[in-house]
N, C-alpha and C positions, 0 to 999 in steps of 0.2 A: 504494500500500500504506500502510495507516495504522500508527501507532506500536505499537498493541497487537499486531497480527499480526507485526510485525518482532520485537518483544520475546518473543512467544510462540515463534517459530521459534528464536531465540537461546537461550531457556531450554530448549527441547527438545534442541538440540544440546549444551548444557552438561550436561544430565542424562545424555545418552548417553555423553558423554566421561567423566563421573565414574563411571558404571556400568562402563565398560570399564577405567578405571584401578583401581577396586576389584577387579574380576575378575582383572586381571593381577597385582595385589599378592597376592591370595588364592592364585593359582596358583603364584606365586614362593615363597610361604611353604610351600605343600604340597610343592613340589619340594625345598626345603631340608630339610623334615622327612623326606622319603623318603631323601634322601642321607645324613642323619644316622643313620637307622635301618639303612641298608645298611652304613655304616661301623662300626656297633656290633655287627653280626652276627658271631658267631664264625666263624672260617675253617673251611670244610668240607674234610674230608680228600679227597684225590684218589682217585677210584675206579680200581681196577686193571682192566685189560682181562681178560676171562674166560679167554682162551686165547693171547693174543699173547705170544710168547716162550717158550711151553711146548710147542708142537706143531711138529714139523719134518716137512715134506712131502718125503719122500725117494723120489719116484717116478723110475724110470729109464727 
């Protein structure tokens, strides 16, 4: 194998590594952004059950 092909393979590996690193950093930043948005959301009121606790089944 000549030097050019070895360097070409190493460059290709390096480019792939950098692309994966950039992708991972972007995903981490998006995750942090989503977590911040969720933390800033106003708290939703608890929905009450439509009939739980108001109907009594008194079959004998």
